[in-house]
C-alpha positions, -999 to +999 in steps of 0.1 A: +001-002-002+014+033-005+020+062+017-010+082+003-033+052+005-059+052+031-083+025+044-120+027+051-147+009+062-183+009+059-202+033+085-229+012+105-252+039+104-256+043+063-240+028+033-210+054+030-173+047+035-149+068+060-112+068+063-102+045+091-082+075+106-114+093+113-134+065+121-142+067+157-150+098+157-170+098+125-193+069+139-200+095+173-211+118+153-236+093+133-250+080+165-256+111+178-280+119+148-293+086+146-300+087+185-319+120+178-341+099+151-348+072+175-340+077+215-352+044+222-320+024+210-312-010+233-277+000+243-247-035+255-211-033+270-183-039+251-173-079+258-136-068+256-136-035+276-165-025+295-160+015+295-173+012+255-207+018+254-223+009+222-259+006+208-269-033+206-274-025+165-236-017+165-224-047+181-210-067+152-194-031+133-175-026+172-166-064+174-149-057+144-128-030+147-122-031+189-088-021+197-096-034+230-103-070+213-070-063+190-048-058+224-064-087+240-060-112+210-025-102+208-014-110+244-030-142+240-011-150+208+022-140+224+014-161+260+044-185+268+033-222+260+041-245+284+065-277+275+056-312+284+085-331+297 
């Protein structure tokens, strides 16, 4: 990938793509607009970080992009393995 190329992801609130550098800011803005139109949204905590409070409708999107999940997965992959002697 070239230096000027940016990766994008689809916004969970619409069929538009956003640079991953601005993803969380963009999603927060779209979420505010969405919640104004739909005030009875159900929320849940992220299974990887309870401080992440997300709409249930965003669960799959958040699961794919959660930085805490990525950190946990790296730690699990890099744990030392026990050797049987």
